[in-house]
N, C-alpha and C positions, 0 to 999 in steps of 0.2 A: 740734057733731057731730064735727068734726075732732079736738077735744081728747079725746073719748071713745075714738075709734079709736086715737089715739096712746097713750093711757093703757093700753089693752088690749094693744097691741103691746109697750110697754116693760115691762109686767108679765110677759109671757111670755118676754122676751128673756133673763133670767138662766137660765131653764130650757134654752134653746137652747144657751147657752154651756156649761152643765154637761154637756148631752148631747154636745156636740162634744168637750169635754175627755175624757169617758169613752170615746167612740169612738176618738179619737186614741190614748189610752193603751192601749186593747185591741188596736188594730192594731199599735202599737209592740211590745207584749209578745209577741203571737203571732209577729210577724216576727222578733223577737230569739230566740225559742225555736227556730224553724226554722233560722235562720242558725247558731245554736249547735250544733244537731244536725248540720248539714252540716259544720261545722268540726271537731267532735269525731270524726266518723267518718272524716275525711280524715287525721287524725294517725296515723301508723303506730305500732303497738305494738312496743316493742323485744323482740327475741328474748332469752331467757335465755342467759347466757354459761356455757359449760362449761369454760372455761379461766380461770386466774387473771387478774385485772385487771393489765395491764402498766403502768398509770400509778401504781401504788402504790410507795412507797419507804420505806426505813427511817428512822425519826425518831431522829436521833442527837443531839438537843438534850440538854444536861447535866441536865435535870430528869427524865429517865427513871428508873424505879425499879430495873430490873435489865436486863441484856442479854436475858434471856428475855422481858421485857415488850416490848422493841423488836421481837423476832421475832413475838410474839403479835399485836401491833398490825399488823404487816405482813400476816400471814395473815388477820386480821379485815378489812382493807381489800380483800384479794384475793378474798374470797368474796362481796362485795356484787355483786349481779346474777346470781348462780348460782341454780339451783333449790335447794330445801331438801335433797333427798337428795344432790345433788352437793356442796353446801357442807359438809354433815355428813361426807361421805366425805373431802373435802379436809382438813378440820380434824382428823379422826381419823388420817389418814395422816401429818399433821405431828406427831402425838403430843400433841395438845392436847385439851382437853375443851370442851364447849359447853353452853349452856343456852338455852332459848327464853324470851326476855324479853317478846316481843309477837308475837301471831299473829292475823291477821284480825280486828282490832278488840278483842282481849282482851289485857290486860296481866296478866302473871303476877307473883306475889309472888316477890321475890328476896332472898336473904340479903345482908347488907352486908359479909361477909368478903371479903378481897382475895386473889386468887391470880393470879400472873402467867402462868398457862398456861390461862386460861379465856376463852372468847369468848361474849358475849351476842348472840344473834341476834334480829333483828326481821324477821318474815315476813308478806308480804301475798300472798294467793292463790298460795302455793307458791313465791314468789320472795323471796330475801333482799334486803331494801331497806335494812338497816342492820346493822352489826356493831361491837361495841366490846369492847376488851380490858380488862375490869375484873372 
């Protein structure tokens, strides 16, 4: 009789281990989700900048195409962090042209011609997150 009881218990034991593993996994997943929500809501959202980035500098390395290219790269660096309208106004005030290369998940077709007075803008939710002088 003892052998029958032990057999029945050991036959159901793998199911208990599986259930425990699933329960621990579910608790861990739910806990991680709520902890992640708390952490992401605690991170402050940066305010858009309305002035040029003061940390940008002129790249004077000898492999620059033209002096205009150096100035265009400087302006491109300075607009990162601005809102789209402020960046466009800043670029146009500098006498340069711009084109939108990427905006809110959509990449746009670009020509492969080079001009040293054009800036390609990458925009996410109205904020310039990238700019290149090509």
